[in-house]
N, C-alpha and C positions, 0 to 999 in steps of 0.2 A: 858627337855626344852619345852618352850611353842611353839605352832605351828606358832604363829605369834609373832615374836621376834622384838620388836621395840627398835631401838638404835639410839637416836638423830633423824635424818631425814631419817632413813632407816628402812625397815622391811622385813621380810621373810614370804611368804605365803605358807603354806603347801598344798599338793595336795588336790584338790576338796574343798578348803576353800576360804573365801573372807574376806578381811579386810575393815572395814568401820570406820567412825568417823566424828564427827561434823566438824573437821578441813578440811575434804575432801568434801567441799560443795561449789558450785558456789555462788557467791554473788548475782546472778540474775537468776531466774528459766529460763531454756531453753537456757541460754547463759553463756558460760564459756570456759576456756582453762586449761588443765592440762599438765605440762611438768614434765618429770621424767626420771630416768635411771633404766634399768632393766637388770637382768642377768638370763637367762633361756635357757634350751634346746629347748623349744617350748612353744607355747600357753601363751604368755603374754596377759592376758585378763583383760579388764576394762569394768565395768558395770555402766551405767548411769540411775538412776531412781529417782522417786519423793521422796521416803522415805528411811531411813536407812534400810539396810538388816542385817542379822545375820551372825555370823561367819561361819555357815554351809550353808549359802545361796548358791543356784546354779541357774544360769540364765535359765537353761533348764526347771526348775520347776516353774518359776515365772509366775504368771497369770496376773500381773499388767503390765502397759505399761513401756517399758524400751528399751534402746539401749545397745548392746554389741559389743565391738570392740576386735577382736582377732588378734594379731600379731604373725605370725609363726604357724598358724594352719596346720593340716595335716603334722606333723613331720617337721615343720619349712619350709613349701613350699608354704603356702597360706596366704592371708590377707582376713579376713572376717568381715562383719558388719551384725549383726542380729537385727531385729526389733521385739520386743515382742516374741522372741524365734524363729522367722522365718528368714531364710537367705535372706538378701537383696543384699549383695555384696559378691562375692567369686572370687578373682582374684589371679593369680600367683604372688608370691613375695618370691623368694627363699632366705633363709639365713637372715631373719629379726632378728631372735633371736641369742644370743651368750651366751654360758654357761661359757666361759673362761674369759669374761670381761663384764663390764657394758656398755650398749649402751644407748644413749640419744634418747628420743622420745617426741613427743607432739601430743595432740589430742584436737581439737577445735570443739565446737558445737555452732552454731548461728542460732536459729530459724529453726532447722532441717537440717542445712547445716553442714555436718560433714567433717572436714579436718584432715588428718593424715600425720605426717611427722617425719623425723629423725633429730637429732641435738638438740642443746640446745635452739635455738631461733625459736619461732613460725613463720610461714609463709615461713621459709627457708627449703630447701630439702623436698619439698612436695612429699609424696608418692601417696596419693589418696584423691579425693574429691567426695562427694556424697550428693545429695539433697533429703531428705525424702519428697515424695509427700504429705504425711499427717503428718506434723511435730508434735512432742510431745513437747508442750511448758512448761511442768512441770518438766523435768529432772533437778535434782539439786545435788543429792548426787553421789559421785564417789566411786565405789567399786573396790579394787585391788584384782584380783582373779588369779586362776591357773587352770590347768587341771590335768595331772597325774604326774607332777614333781614340785619340789619346784621352786618358782619364787622369786628372790630378787628384791626389789624396793628401791630406795634411791633418795635423792635430789628432793623431790616431791614439786612442786610449783603450786599454783592455781592463775590464771590470769583472768582479765576480757577478754571476747571474743570480737572480732571485726568483722564487716562485711567482707565477702570475698574480697580479694584484697586490704584491708585497710592497711595503714602504721602505724596504731595505736600501734602495738606490738613493733615497733622500738623505741617508745618513752617512754616505761614504764620500771619500775624496777621490778624484781622478788620479790614476797612476799613469802618467804619460809615457808612451813608448819611445825609447831611444834606441837607435840602431845597434848599440853594443850592450844593451841591458838584458839581463835574464829576467823573463817575465814571471818566473816562479819563485825564486829565492833571492834574498839579498846576498850578493857575493862580495866580499871585501876585496878591494883592489890593493894588493900588498905594496905596490909601488907608490901609493899615495899616503901610506902611513895611517890610514883611518882605522881606528880600533872599534871592535864590536864587543857586545856584552860578554860573549863567550871567552874573550881574551882575559877576563877577570875571574874566571872560574878557578877557585882555590889559588888565587893570586894575592900576594901580600900588598900590592899597590892599592893604596887608599883603603885598605882593610881596617874596619873598626869593630869587628866581631870575630869570635872564634868558637868552633865546636871542639869539645874534648870527647872523643868517641872511643867506645870499646874499653875492654880491660887493659889494653896496652896504652890507653889515654893518648891516642894520636891527636895532634892539634891540627885543625883544618881552618884556614882563614876564610872569611866571608865579609859581606857588606850589609849593614843594617838596612840601608835604603832598599836594596834589591829584595832582601828577604821579607821585609815588612810590606812591600808592595805586592808580594806574591801570596802571603798567608799571614798567620798569626804566630809570631815568634816572641816569646816572653823575655825580652831583654831587660824589663824593669825588675826582674828577679835577680838576686845576687849582686854581682859587681856591675851589671848593666851591659856587659860586653861578652860574656861567656855563657854558653849553653853546654851542659854536661850530659852526655848520652851514654851511660855505662853499659846499658843492655843492647845498644845498637851496634851494628858492624859498619866498618868503613865503606865497603862496597855499596851498602844500602844508602848511607848518607851521601856518598858520591853521586849515586843515581838521582837522589832528590835534588841536590845542588845543580847537577848537570841539566836536569829538566828545567829548573828555574832559570838558569843562565842561558840556555840554548833552545829550549822548547822541545827537546827530545832526549832520550837516553836509552841505554841498553842494560838489561839485567837478566841474570839467570832465572829460569822459571821458578826454581825452588825458593828464590828470594822475593818473588813478586808480592806475596802476602805481607812480608816484612816492610816492603816499600809502601804498600797500602796503609799499613799501621802507622808508619812514620809520617806519611803525608797527611793522614787523618789527625795525628797529634798536633801538627802545625797548621792544619786547615788549608792546605794547598789544594783547593777544590778541583781545578782542572786535572791535576795528577790523580787525585782520588777517583775521579770519573773514569779516566783512562784505565786505571788498574782494575776497577770493578768490571768494566766492559770486557777486558781481556780475560779476567777470571771467569766471567759468565760464559764466554766463548769456549774456554777450556773445559768447563763443566758440561757443556752441551756436547762437545766432541769427546766422547768417553774412551777414545782410543788410548792405549798405553803410550805415554810420552816420556822422553828423556828429561829428567828433572834438571839436568844441566844445560838444557837447550837455552840459547840466548834469545830473549824477546826484545823487540823494539817498542818503546813506549814514546808516543809522539803526540803533540798537541793537535795534529791532524787537521781537522776542518775548523778549528777555532778561527773565526773571522776577525781580522784586524782591520779596523776601519781607517787606518792612516796609510800614507804612501809607503811603498815597499822599502825604501831606504831609511825609514825611521828606526833607530837602534832600540827603541822601547817597544817591545812586542809582547804578545801574550806568551807565557801566563802572567807577566807583570800587569798590574792594574794601574793604568796610566793616570786615572783619577786620583789614586793614592799618591803617586809620584808628584802630581801637581800640588796636592795638599802639603807635601813636604816643603815645597817652595814657599807656600803661603805662611806656614807656621814655623818654618825653620827647623823642624824636627830632624834629628840625625845629621844636621849640617856639620861640615868640617872646615868651613871657610866663610869669612865675612867679606862681602863685596862692597867696595866703596867707589863712588865716582867723585873725583876731585871737584869740590865746590858744591856738592849736593849730599855729602855724607853717606851713610849706610843705605844701600838700595835693596839688598837682599842677603839672606843667609843661605848660602848655596852648598853644593856638593861637588867636589872635584871629579868624582866618577861620572856624573851626568855631563859636566862641561867637557870632559875629555872624550866622551863618546861622540860628541857632535863636532868638536873642533880640534884639528891636529895641532895648531899653534898652542892652544891652551894645554893640551895633553903634554906637549913637550915642555912647556913652562913648569908644569907640576911635577915632572919626573926626571928632568935632566940636571938636577942639582942647583938650579937657580934659587935665588932667595925665596921665591914664591913656593918652592917645593915643600918647605917646612913651615911657612908662615901661616898664621891663622887669619891674617887680614891681607887683602889684596886690593890695590888701588889702580883704577883705570883713569888715565888722563885723556883729555880732548875727545871724550865720547859724549854725545847728547844723552841725557838721562832717560828720557821717555823711550826713544828707539832702543836703547840698550836694555831697558827692562822688558820690552817686547821681545827682544832677542832671547833673554833668559826664559821668558814664558814659553817661547817656541820650543826651547830645549826640553822643557818639562812636560808640556802638553802634547808635543808632537804635531801641533798645528798652530797657525797664525791667528792670534786673538787681536783683531784690529777692527775698530769701529769705523763706519763709513766716513765719519767726519775727520778721521785722522789721515786719510789717504794722501792728500796733497802735501800735508805738512810733515809726515813721518815716514812714509813708505820709501822715499828715495834715500833718506838717511839710514833706514834699516837695511836697504840693499847694500849701501857702502859698508856698514858694519858686518854684514854677512860675508862680504868679500874680504874684509880685513881679517876675520877670524876663520876664513875658509870653510864656511858652512854652505856647501854647494846646494843642498836641498832648499835652504831658505832663500838663496839667490834666485833659484828657479821660481819659487813661490812668489817672491817680490816682483819679479819680471812679469809673471802671469797676472798678478793683481794690477800692476801698472798698465798692462795692455788692456785688461778688462775695463779699467777706468777710462783709458783713452777711447775705447770703443763705445763707452757710454756717454762721452762728452757730446754736447750739443752739436759741435761741428763735425763729429765723426759718425753720427748715427741718426736715426729717425726720431721724430718727436714722440714723447710719451703720450699714449692715447688717453691716459688718465688726465693729463694736462689739457688735452683738447676738450675732454668732457667738462673739466673745471671751467674753462673759458666760456663754453656754451651756456652752462648753468649760471655763471656769473652775469653774462650779458642778458640772459632772459630775466634775471632778478633786477637788472638795472643797478647793480652794486658798483661802487667805485673801486673796491679792492677785490682781489681774486678769492673766491670761496672754493675750498676743496669739496669734492662731491660728498664726502662723509659729513661735512658741516651742513650742506644743504639737506642731506638725508635726515640729520638730527632736527633741523628746523621743521621738517614735514611731520614730526611727531605732534607738534602743537598747532600747525598751520595747514591749510588746504593748498593745493597747487594754484588755485585761483588767487588766493591771498598772497602767495609767495611770488608768483610770476606776473600777475596782473594781465595787462593787455598783450604781453609777449608770450602768453601760454601757448597760443596757436603756433608760434614759431618753433616750439620744441619738436613737434613731429617732423618739421622740415630739416632741422639742424642735427638732431640726434643721429640720423643715418650717416652723417659725415664722420662720426667717431668710429674707428675701426676696432670694435669690441673683440673680434676674433684674434687680434694680436695681443690681447691682455692675458695675464697669467690666470690659470684656472681657479686658483684660490681667491683672486680678486673678483672674478666673475661669480663665484659661489656667494661671496659677501653681497654683491650687487643683487643677486637673485633673491636674497632674503631681506632686501632693504625696503624702506618706505617709498623710495623712488619707483621701485618695481611694482609696489602695491598700488600706487596712485597714478602712474603714467604708463599707459598700455604700450606705447611705442618703445619705451625703455625696457619694459618687461620682455617684449618680443625680440628685441635686438640682443639682449643678454642671453635669452634662451637659445637663439640661433648660434651665438658664439660658443656656448657650452656644448651644443651639438657638434660644432666644428672641431672643438677641442678633442672630442671623442672619435669623430669620424675622419678628421684631417682632410687631405686632398681628395679622398674618395667621395666627399660630399659633392653632389652634382653641381652646385653653384659656386664652388670654391675657386675654380679657375676663371670664372667669367666675371664675377662681381669684384669691383675695386675694393670693397670693404674687407676682403680677405687677403689683400696684397699689402706688402710693406710699402711705406712711403719712400719716396726718393730721398736718399741721404745727400748731404752737401758734399761728401766725399764718395767717389765711386771706386769700387775695388776692381782693379784691372791686374789680374795675377798671371804670372808666367806658368804655362803648362808644358809647352814643348817649343823647340827651335822653329821659328818661322810661323808660329800660330797666329790667330787673329784676335788675340786677347789684349794686345798692348795699347799704349796711349797713342802712338802714331797711327796705328790702324783705326783706332776710335776717332781720332781727329779727321781721318779720311771719310768718315760717315757723317761729318759735321756733328759729332758727339751723339750718334745714335739716331739721326734724323733721316738718312737716306742710304742707298747702296754706296759702297766704297768708291771714292775718287781720290786721285793723288792729292794729299793735303797741302802740298806746296802750291799746286795750281789753284786750289780753292781758297788759298790764303788763310787756312786755319792754323798752320804752323809756318815757321820760317827756318830754313836750313842755310847755314853759312859755312864756308871752308876757310882755312887759313891762307889759301892762295886764291888768286882771281878765278872766276868762273871760266870754264873752257869746255871743249868737247868731252874731255875726260874728268873734268871737275864740275859736275852738274848736280846742283842741290836736289832737283826733283828726282834724279836717278837714284839717290841714296834711299829714298822712301817709296820707290815705285813698286817694290816687291819682286822686281824682275832681276834675274842674274845679269851682272855686267862683267864683261871680260876685262875692262880697264876702267877703274873708278878710284880716284885718289885725291887727297888733299896734300898740296905741296908745302914745303917748310916756309916759315917766316921767323922773324926775330922778335921776341918779347922779353923785356927787361934784360937785354943782353944775352939771352939764351935762345938757341934754335929750338923750334917747336913746330909740330904739324897737328892740325885738329879739324874735326868736323863738329859743328855746334848746332843744336836744335833749340829754337825758342818756341815754347808751347803757347805763348800768347799772354798779353797783359792781364787778362782776367782769369788766368789759370795757374795752378800750382800742382806739383806732383811730389809726393813722398815716395821716392824711387826705392824699390827693394830688389830689382832684377834688371838686367839689360842684356841684349843680344846683338851681336855683330855677325857679318858674313864677309869672308875674304873674297876679293875679286879674283880674276883669273890669273893673277901673277903669283910669284913665289916670294914676294917681299913681305914675309910674315912679320907682324909686329911682335916684339918681345918685351919691351918696357914701355908702359903707358899708364895713364891715370884716367879714371872716369870721374868727372867733376860736376858739381852743381853750383848755381849762382842765382841770386835774385836780381842782379843788375847787369849781368853780362861782363862785368869787369873784375869783381872780387870773387875768386873761385875757392870752393871747398872740395877737397878730394874725398870722394865717397868710397872708392876702392883703388888701390895702387897695385900695379903689376910690375914686378921686377924679374926680368929674365923668365917670363912665363912662356913655356913651349906649347901651350894648348893648341894654337892655330898652326897646322902643319901641312895642309894641302889646299890647293886652289878651290874656291867655291865652298869652303867649309863654314858651317854655322858654329858659333860658340856662345855660351851664355854663362853669366856669373851672378851670384846673389850679392846684394848689399846688406851687410849685417851690422848689428850694434846700433848705437845712437844715430849714426849717419842715415839709417833707413827711416828715421822719424823726422828728418828735416825736410820741410817743403821748399822747392825751388822752382823757378820759372825757366831758367836756362840750363842746358846740360851739354857736355861735350866729352868726346874721347880724344885725348891729347897724347901724342908720342912724347916720351921723356928720354928716349934713347933711340938710336938708329934701328931700323928694321933689318931683317935678314938681307944680306948683300950690301950692308952699310948705307942703304938709302934712307932718306928722311921722308919719303912719301908714305902717307897713311892710306893703305890700299884696302879699303872696305867698301862694299857695294850695298850694304843694308845695315840699318840701325833700328832697334826697337827698345822701348822703355816700358817698365811695368811698375805697379805700386798703387798708391791711393791718390786719386786724381780729383782735384777741386776745380 
């Protein structure tokens, strides 16, 4: 296996190595934020430097300027920041790393101001902040590194950075890193046919407006929706579709339109004032601002200049708070675009859903930007190309309208109550119309919903508080803490809780206030509960202090109140071949109760082969962690077909949603080539989770090999798992010659 194994948005970094990539790059030198999840025993290490490093890069030997942040240094006891190889910060921070599960972290750099925190959302759960007295303004690339152990990274996102104490992070969407994505600019993949707004610059497709410019009366096509979302264009004057500019020149108009459609343009210096005048006439404010800034700079620099010099006018640092592949970008005002969907202004198509009538007045341009199938339908001569009405059959109306909203808003407008009933249908529509960004967004929302389900995560601490307050009141139905707080406006604690008032001081410490969101804690701090009940007030104050200090708080690692509750599903994720993170290893510890012992001998799992047990077909050897020179399962006949398999039963009380598995070849050269990895609830009816056909991965004796389980199969829980040959191995033998098997995923 490779030392850096990339799988979708995850990778594993081998000891003393570093992973780099163009996708791991800040959009602006010296300013950026990275959020990620990591699993490691110690030394989650991130390097920030001006240029890409190599796979075997090590920050200790780097002579160029750089920052290094180490989470869990000194055997997971310290947090360190190094500048150019010299230690600048070294503070106690016990238990930052965790090898049994992935933890969320974020690191922000803003002009030498380095902020480090835990959790998925930057600026929350701050661990440490430090200001470099001599800031390095050039750091741009992020390296994901390790020390002496494998480190797993996943869900890596790069965000714009914001000044300390800014609320900017609460207003933006994550832009998830993909291995082939450009972190700076949206680049159209020509082979997928996806159109971008720049394709419609001075293009007659969907054009509903024209400029007549100059004395030569040159006609230039445009689109009302784009223009009116960028400035104030008076189409209500005259015939409603033509703007005559007799005193303007075509190069100036072209620069104006190019800026609107692409976000940047080039113009001769002597025409800059004319561009400013034209942008002012139509109130294209971002362009006005850019022109004024350039003119001011030219006036300050009084050196003689060539009036024919070409200047670049760009939107520059205009922040776009949507994902990078959204086709609606500044200087377009997305709020105005969304209003056009609501009021039908400038629409050129009526959208009907059969059985539900008119659902929206839309714009072919917007639909074509998002969906290749729709773009082809509107431009390839089909009847919809010239039709004012378009009818969609067999589409659910509510998810379909959400899809339209997504195209206009650039974000998913979905109420929490709609998740179970609508989101899956919306995902299918996004696939039908090839809107990849929406597919990713739907998948992300579905996974978030699953992670918040009662069987997938910990109990809400607010609900624990509600139960305690309800019991102390002696009520028959559950009261939310805000309802109890309201009752305390007119009642005393003695009246409300009666003889159970004394129990409050005993029960309230069972609520893990530090796990609540800071905004909720702030509400509790101002509540009547805090005013009347001292224990409540003290616990909330402690939680707020923890929210600011994080793991650096002395009691945080010792008190159970600061730890997450045990979830009904345990995350056991693959990091590297032969690691100790899998289900079978976990079963060998009796699920975390003692040191590892062979789980077959302790009867925590059962291993069965397709052939009778023998010296070389030994179930306990398959999970012993020891290399075996000869270890195989022989063939048998099932349903008239020859097959060989090793099967693992994780127990009647357990289930696993498997997302990775590892095998190891024994000492023979009978390498498997065609096989299936399968799951079952009863040991008889099997579901193929991954099928391998002529897979040449295993190619030498003793080799480890691992594969991910992807798609819906990774979300199916099973009790039984098996690796089954579906074709002969190398040498035409039907022996399944593996001496090790491990499973990973979500274990119940």
